[in-house]
N, C-alpha and C positions, 0 to 999 in steps of 0.2 A: 470495580473496574471491569469493563467489557473486553477491552483489548488495549494494546499499546504498540505503536510503531515509532521507534526512535523516541523523540521528546514529547510525542503527542499521546495523551491518554484519552481513550474513548470511554465515557461514562454515560449515565442516564442524562445528565446535564453537566456542562453546556453542550458537548459534542456527543451525540447519541448514535452509536452504530446500530443500524436497523436491519442489516443483512450482509451476508458474506458469501461470495462465490469462490470456488476453488477449482482450478484446472491443472492437470499434470499430464505429460506426454511421455512416450517412449520413442526412441529413434531406431529405425531399421534400414538396412541397406538391401536394396532389391537386386537380385542376381538373375538376369534374363536367361531362360532356357527354352528350347524348342518343344512344343507339344504339351506343355503342362503349366500349371501355375508357377510363377517364379518363387523360388525359396527366399525367405526373408531372414537376414542375419541381424540379430539384436546388436546395436552399437552403443547403447547406453541410454540413460535417462535424458529426456528432453526437457524443455522449459516447464517450470512450475510457477503458477501465478495465482493471485487472489484479487478479487474486486470487492471493495468494501463500500457499502452504501451507508450514508450517515445523514443526520438532520441536525441543523443548528437553528436555535431560536435566539438570535442576538439581542433583541429588545427585552426579552424576559430573563435570559440566563447569561448573556454575554457569549464569549467563546470566539470572538473574532481573532484573538491572539493564537488560538489553536489552528485556525485557518492559515494564518501567517506562518506559523511554525511548519505546517505541512508544505507550504510553498517554498520555504527556505530549505527544508530537507530535500525536496524534489530538485530544486535549482542547484544544490551542492553536488548532486550526483554521487554522494557518499552512501555506502551501505548503512541501513538502519536495522536495528534488531526488532523483530516482531514477536510479541507474546500474547497469547489468549488470556482472557480474564480468569480462567480456572488454573492458571499457572503453566499451561502447556507452552513449551518453547517452540516457536514456529521457525526460527532461524533468521538468517540475514536476508534482507530484501533491499531492492532499490525501488524508489517511488517513480514510476514511469509516467503517471498522469494524475492530475487532480482537476476535476471539473466541478463547477458550481452552477446551480440554477436557483436564482432568487425569485421568490414569489410573494404575493400579498404585500406589494410595495406600499410604503408609507408616503406621506406628503413630500418627503425629501428624496424619494426614489430608492430608499434602502429596503431591502427585503426583511420581512418579519419572519419568514421561513426560508432557510437556505438548504437545498438538497445538495449534498456533496458526494461525489463518487471518486474513490481513490483506487488506482490500479498499481499493484506492486508485483515484482517478479523476484523469485529466489536468486541469490547470487552467492559468490564466495565471500566469506567474511574478510574483514581487514587483516592484513598480515604484519603491519608495522605500528610502532608507537606513534609515528607521525600522524596517523589517522586520528587518534584520540586527541592530540593537541589541536588539530584542525577542527574537529567536532566540538570540543569544549569552547573554542573561540566563536563558533557560529551560534551556539545556543546559550551563551552566558549573558 
């Protein structure tokens, strides 16, 4: 396994994660003063996000179900747990965007290769048991 976001496992096939981008920020309050650079006061961590690039070869390996599960997880708005393939726990994230680019269309207009980009942002984890009952209903 290369990584996992909620119910979706990224492996070599059918859904292959080909790249990951990671961005994180810090927040500062600027205090204007005369005649010098304004001092900056650290106010806390800012947003942390990841962008995952993946490829899907549906005619050879299938995987359209993974694409549907990503869409369901994004549409639910519920936090998903993200884990890297080496077992590193990345924490809770929400899926903010899933984009697809279909290429090498067959005679029916279906893509032989689908490039997928998934954007996630770190969030607070769920705090109630209600979340887990909703989640199990969505992906069962």
